[in-house]
C-alpha positions as CSV (number, residue, x, y, z in Angstrom):
1,M,0.0,0.0,0.0
2,T,2.8,2.4,0.8
3,G,4.5,1.7,-2.5
4,R,1.2,2.3,-4.3
5,R,0.6,5.5,-2.5
6,S,4.1,6.8,-3.4
7,V,3.5,5.9,-7.1
8,D,0.2,7.8,-7.1
9,A,1.9,10.8,-5.4
10,A,4.7,10.9,-7.9
11,Q,2.2,10.6,-10.7
12,G,0.2,13.5,-9.3
13,V,3.4,15.6,-9.1
14,N,4.1,14.8,-12.8
15,V,0.6,15.8,-13.8
16,R,0.8,19.1,-12.0
17,R,4.2,19.9,-13.5
18,Y,2.8,19.0,-17.0
19,L,-0.3,21.2,-16.6
20,T,1.8,24.1,-15.2
21,R,4.0,24.0,-18.2
22,K,1.0,23.9,-20.5
23,V,-0.7,26.8,-18.7
24,I,2.4,28.9,-19.0
25,T,2.7,28.0,-22.7
26,Y,-0.9,28.9,-23.4
27,I,-0.5,32.2,-21.6
28,L,2.5,33.1,-23.7
29,A,0.7,32.0,-26.8
30,F,-2.3,34.2,-26.0
31,F,0.0,37.2,-25.3
32,V,1.8,36.7,-28.7
33,G,-1.5,36.0,-30.5
34,A,-3.2,39.1,-29.0
35,T,-0.2,41.3,-29.8
36,I,-0.1,40.1,-33.4
37,D,-3.9,40.6,-33.6
38,W,-3.5,44.2,-32.4
39,G,-0.4,44.9,-34.5
40,I,-1.5,43.9,-37.9
41,P,-4.2,46.5,-38.4
42,H,-2.3,49.2,-36.4
43,L,0.9,48.8,-38.4
44,M,-0.9,48.7,-41.8
45,P,-0.9,51.9,-43.8
46,G,-4.0,54.0,-43.7
47,N,-6.3,55.4,-41.0
48,P,-9.6,53.6,-40.2
49,V,-11.3,56.8,-39.2
50,Q,-10.3,58.5,-42.5
51,L,-11.5,55.4,-44.4
52,Y,-14.8,55.5,-42.6
53,L,-15.4,59.3,-43.1
54,S,-14.4,59.1,-46.8
55,K,-17.7,57.3,-47.5
56,F,-19.6,60.5,-46.6
57,Q,-19.7,63.8,-48.4
58,L,-18.9,66.2,-45.5
59,Q,-18.0,69.8,-45.4
60,P,-14.5,70.6,-44.2
61,G,-15.6,72.0,-40.9
62,G,-17.9,69.1,-40.2
63,Y,-15.3,66.6,-41.3
64,A,-12.7,68.1,-38.9
65,A,-15.0,68.0,-35.9
66,L,-16.2,64.5,-36.7
67,Y,-12.7,63.3,-37.3
68,K,-11.6,64.7,-33.9
69,T,-14.5,63.0,-32.1
70,M,-14.1,59.6,-33.7
71,S,-10.3,59.7,-33.3
72,E,-10.8,60.2,-29.6
73,A,-13.4,57.5,-29.5
74,F,-11.2,55.0,-31.2
75,G,-7.9,56.1,-29.6
76,T,-6.2,56.7,-33.0
77,N,-5.1,60.2,-31.9
78,L,-2.7,58.6,-29.3
79,P,0.9,57.5,-30.0
80,L,1.2,53.8,-31.1
81,W,2.6,52.7,-27.7
82,D,-0.2,54.3,-25.8
83,Q,-2.7,52.6,-28.1
84,Y,-1.1,49.2,-27.4
85,W,-1.3,49.9,-23.7
86,H,-4.9,50.9,-23.9
87,F,-5.6,47.8,-25.9
88,W,-4.3,45.5,-23.0
89,Y,-6.0,47.7,-20.4
90,G,-9.3,47.4,-22.1
91,L,-8.8,43.6,-22.8
92,V,-8.2,43.0,-19.1
93,H,-11.3,44.9,-18.2
94,G,-13.4,43.3,-20.9
95,D,-13.6,46.3,-23.1
96,L,-12.6,45.8,-26.8
97,G,-13.4,49.4,-27.9
98,V,-15.9,51.0,-30.2
99,S,-17.1,49.5,-33.5
100,I,-16.9,51.4,-36.8
101,Y,-19.6,49.1,-38.3
102,D,-22.1,49.9,-35.6
103,F,-20.7,53.2,-34.3
104,P,-21.0,54.1,-31.4
105,G,-21.8,50.5,-30.4
106,R,-19.2,48.6,-28.3
107,V,-17.3,45.7,-29.9
108,T,-17.9,43.5,-26.9
109,T,-21.7,44.0,-27.1
110,L,-21.8,43.1,-30.8
111,I,-19.7,39.9,-30.2
112,F,-21.7,38.7,-27.3
113,N,-25.0,39.3,-29.2
114,A,-23.7,37.1,-32.1
115,I,-22.0,34.3,-30.1
116,P,-25.2,32.5,-29.1
117,Y,-26.3,32.2,-32.7
118,T,-23.0,30.8,-33.8
119,L,-22.7,28.3,-30.9
120,A,-26.3,27.2,-31.4
121,L,-25.6,26.6,-35.1
122,L,-22.1,25.1,-35.2
123,V,-21.8,23.1,-31.9
124,P,-24.7,20.8,-32.6
125,A,-23.7,20.3,-36.2
126,I,-20.1,19.5,-35.4
127,V,-20.9,17.2,-32.4
128,L,-23.7,15.3,-34.1
129,S,-21.7,14.8,-37.3
130,Y,-18.7,13.7,-35.2
131,V,-20.8,11.1,-33.3
132,L,-22.7,9.8,-36.3
133,G,-19.6,10.0,-38.6
134,N,-17.5,8.0,-36.2
135,R,-20.1,5.3,-35.8
136,L,-20.6,5.0,-39.6
137,G,-16.8,5.0,-40.2
138,A,-16.2,2.3,-37.6
139,A,-19.0,0.2,-38.9
140,A,-17.7,0.6,-42.5
141,A,-14.3,-0.6,-41.4
142,R,-15.8,-3.9,-40.2
143,R,-18.4,-4.6,-42.9
144,K,-17.5,-4.7,-46.6
145,S,-21.1,-4.2,-47.7
146,L,-21.4,-1.0,-45.6
147,D,-17.9,0.1,-46.7
148,N,-19.0,0.1,-50.3
149,T,-21.8,2.6,-49.5
150,V,-20.4,4.7,-46.6
151,L,-17.0,5.4,-48.2
152,P,-18.3,6.8,-51.5
153,A,-21.0,8.7,-49.7
154,G,-18.4,10.1,-47.3
155,Y,-16.2,11.3,-50.1
156,I,-19.1,12.9,-51.8
157,F,-20.2,14.7,-48.6
158,Q,-16.6,15.8,-47.8
159,A,-16.1,17.1,-51.4
160,I,-19.3,19.2,-51.4
161,P,-18.2,22.9,-51.3
162,Y,-19.8,25.0,-48.6
163,P,-20.8,27.8,-51.0
164,W,-22.5,25.4,-53.4
165,L,-24.5,23.6,-50.7
166,A,-25.3,26.9,-48.9
167,L,-26.9,28.1,-52.2
168,L,-28.5,24.8,-53.2
169,L,-30.4,24.1,-50.0
170,P,-32.1,27.4,-49.6
171,F,-33.0,27.3,-53.3
172,L,-34.6,23.9,-53.1
173,F,-36.2,24.1,-49.7
174,G,-37.0,27.8,-49.7
175,E,-37.6,29.0,-53.3
176,V,-38.8,25.8,-55.0
177,W,-40.5,23.8,-52.2
178,H,-41.2,26.6,-49.7
179,V,-40.5,24.3,-46.8
180,F,-38.0,26.4,-44.8
181,P,-37.1,30.1,-44.6
182,I,-33.9,31.1,-46.2
183,S,-32.8,34.2,-44.3
184,G,-32.5,35.4,-40.7
185,A,-32.5,33.7,-37.3
186,Y,-36.2,34.1,-36.6
187,D,-39.4,35.8,-38.0
188,E,-38.8,39.5,-38.1
189,T,-42.4,40.2,-36.9
190,L,-41.5,38.6,-33.6
191,L,-39.8,40.0,-30.6
192,P,-37.2,37.9,-28.7
193,A,-39.0,36.2,-25.8
194,F,-39.0,32.9,-23.9
195,S,-42.1,31.5,-25.6
196,W,-42.8,28.5,-27.8
197,T,-43.7,30.9,-30.7
198,F,-40.3,32.5,-30.7
199,I,-38.4,29.3,-30.0
200,S,-40.1,27.4,-32.8
201,S,-39.3,30.3,-35.1
202,L,-35.7,30.0,-34.1
203,L,-35.6,26.3,-34.8
204,Y,-37.4,26.8,-38.1
205,H,-34.8,29.3,-39.3
206,W,-31.9,27.3,-37.8
207,F,-32.5,24.0,-39.5
208,L,-31.2,24.7,-43.0
209,P,-27.9,26.4,-41.9
210,F,-27.4,23.5,-39.5
211,L,-28.1,20.9,-42.2
212,T,-25.5,22.6,-44.5
213,V,-22.7,22.4,-41.9
214,F,-23.8,18.9,-40.8
215,I,-23.7,17.3,-44.2
216,V,-20.3,18.6,-45.1
217,S,-18.8,17.7,-41.7
218,L,-20.3,14.1,-41.7
219,G,-18.2,12.8,-44.6
220,G,-14.9,13.9,-43.1
221,W,-15.5,12.2,-39.7
222,A,-16.7,9.0,-41.3
223,I,-13.7,8.7,-43.7
224,G,-11.2,9.5,-40.9
225,M,-12.6,7.0,-38.5
226,R,-12.9,4.3,-41.1
227,N,-9.2,4.6,-42.1
228,L,-8.0,4.8,-38.4
229,V,-10.0,1.7,-37.4
230,I,-8.6,-0.3,-40.3
231,Y,-5.1,0.8,-39.3
232,E,-5.7,-0.2,-35.7
233,L,-7.1,-3.6,-36.7
234,E,-4.0,-4.4,-38.7
235,N,-1.3,-3.1,-36.3
236,D,0.9,-5.2,-34.1
237,S,-1.2,-4.8,-30.9
238,S,-4.3,-6.3,-32.7
239,R,-2.2,-9.1,-34.1
240,Y,-0.9,-9.8,-30.6
241,L,-4.4,-10.0,-29.1
242,R,-5.4,-12.4,-31.9
243,A,-2.4,-14.6,-31.1
244,L,-3.5,-14.6,-27.5
245,G,-6.9,-15.9,-28.6
246,A,-8.9,-12.7,-27.8
247,K,-12.3,-12.4,-29.3
248,E,-12.7,-10.3,-32.4
249,R,-15.3,-8.2,-30.5
250,V,-12.7,-7.3,-27.9
251,I,-10.1,-6.5,-30.6
252,R,-12.5,-4.2,-32.4
253,R,-13.4,-2.4,-29.1
254,Y,-9.7,-1.7,-28.5
255,A,-9.2,-0.6,-32.1
256,Y,-12.1,1.8,-31.8
257,R,-10.7,3.3,-28.6
258,G,-7.3,3.8,-30.2
259,A,-8.8,5.3,-33.3
260,S,-10.9,7.7,-31.2
261,L,-7.9,9.6,-29.9
262,P,-6.9,11.4,-33.1
263,Q,-10.6,12.0,-33.9
264,L,-11.0,13.6,-30.4
265,S,-8.2,16.0,-31.2
266,G,-9.9,16.9,-34.4
267,L,-13.1,17.5,-32.5
268,A,-11.4,19.8,-30.0
269,L,-9.8,21.9,-32.8
270,A,-13.1,22.0,-34.7
271,L,-14.9,23.3,-31.6
272,G,-12.1,25.7,-30.9
273,V,-12.5,27.6,-34.1
274,V,-16.4,27.5,-33.8
275,I,-16.1,30.9,-32.1
276,G,-15.1,32.3,-35.5
277,G,-18.4,31.2,-37.0
278,N,-19.0,29.8,-40.5
279,I,-18.7,32.8,-42.8
280,V,-20.0,31.2,-46.0
281,T,-23.1,29.6,-44.4
282,E,-24.0,32.6,-42.2
283,I,-23.6,35.0,-45.2
284,A,-25.7,32.7,-47.4
285,F,-28.5,32.5,-44.9
286,H,-27.9,35.9,-43.4
287,Y,-27.7,34.2,-40.1
288,P,-26.6,36.7,-37.4
289,G,-23.6,34.9,-36.0
290,L,-19.9,35.8,-35.8
291,G,-19.3,34.7,-39.4
292,L,-21.7,37.3,-40.7
293,L,-20.3,39.8,-38.2
294,I,-16.8,39.2,-39.6
295,Y,-18.1,39.8,-43.1
296,N,-19.7,43.0,-42.1
297,A,-16.5,44.1,-40.3
298,I,-14.5,43.4,-43.4
299,E,-17.0,45.2,-45.7
300,D,-16.9,48.3,-43.4
301,E,-13.2,48.1,-42.8
302,D,-13.9,47.8,-39.0
303,Y,-10.4,46.8,-37.7
304,F,-11.5,47.1,-34.1
305,L,-14.4,44.6,-34.5
306,L,-12.2,42.2,-36.4
307,Q,-9.6,42.6,-33.8
308,G,-12.1,41.7,-31.0
309,I,-13.5,38.7,-32.9
310,F,-10.0,37.3,-33.5
311,I,-9.2,37.6,-29.8
312,F,-12.2,35.4,-29.1
313,I,-10.9,32.9,-31.8
314,V,-7.5,32.8,-30.2
315,V,-9.1,32.1,-26.8
316,G,-11.3,29.4,-28.2
317,V,-8.5,27.6,-29.9
318,L,-6.3,27.7,-26.8
319,L,-9.1,26.5,-24.5
320,A,-9.9,23.7,-26.9
321,N,-6.2,22.6,-26.9
322,F,-6.0,22.8,-23.1
323,I,-9.2,20.7,-22.7
324,I,-7.8,18.1,-25.1
325,D,-4.6,18.0,-23.0
326,L,-6.7,17.2,-19.9
327,V,-8.7,14.6,-21.8
328,Y,-5.5,12.9,-23.1
329,I,-4.2,12.7,-19.5
330,T,-7.4,11.0,-18.5
331,V,-8.0,8.5,-21.3
332,D,-4.6,7.8,-22.8
333,P,-2.1,5.9,-20.5
334,R,0.7,6.7,-23.0
335,T,0.5,10.3,-22.1
336,R,1.0,9.6,-18.4
337,L,3.9,7.2,-19.1
338,S,5.6,9.9,-21.2
339,M,5.3,12.3,-18.3
340,Q,6.9,9.8,-16.0
341,G,9.7,9.2,-18.5
342,A,10.3,13.0,-18.9
343,S,10.6,13.5,-15.2
344,S,13.0,10.5,-14.6
């Protein structure tokens, strides 16, 4: 018991050291990513306030007064180093500045208003396509008859371009068959409320954008799992289990577990970039998520809004990687063994 307790204590110390190094790495990665995110628009030639005001025909006096007001609002009248300091000060306090696209609206408000739509659209589509695609891929690796149907279908689904599908589905289901709406997140005659009328309208407008993302994602997961399971069934560990007389059902279970780890990493990365939205799908359906917000920011040359959205993308990717590190420590013994080897 004493020996077992000492092994567990040593393993706990190794895990804490590993996680500490990871946290420090992710903090540094966030600092570098945020600095690059701030630096690219600020070091580019041109002035965002001038670009914005050039769209209007203003008298010289009005132009000068408005330029002064907007420069103070955006902080572009300050030296570059002061702008960088104000960026970090605002970031720490949850303030990402003022938006040009929705002036004088706050960047943080615009992002937080769009995030629920993006998460409600992409998270179910990615998770459901992951679960179903992995099941289909694993089954196709075991059954030749299913492999002859799942694999070609998977390649077709994976090869379907987002823009084409995002135009085809609303045309068929909206314009031709009039089954689903093709624009917006809910009926414009309704006010947001916690009622079945409003929720049903949300689901009604949500289904086609969801189906677009789901169909394209499904094929990739199915093909990936099918190839990984076949590899696991033919590797040395599976041959060794067969030589020991293990049942094929047990071998397939271990093969599925081994193939699930790379797929799990892919799921974490896919969920990490969810925060950036799906620009093509959201533009095609005019769905008010972060993808459409990115498009509007680019169209209006709103550097500050783009800067805020990319900060959220950086945070999402880093959080997804950190979560997958925790999952690997829990489910993969090889990770714990490598930590022990590194500490010895």
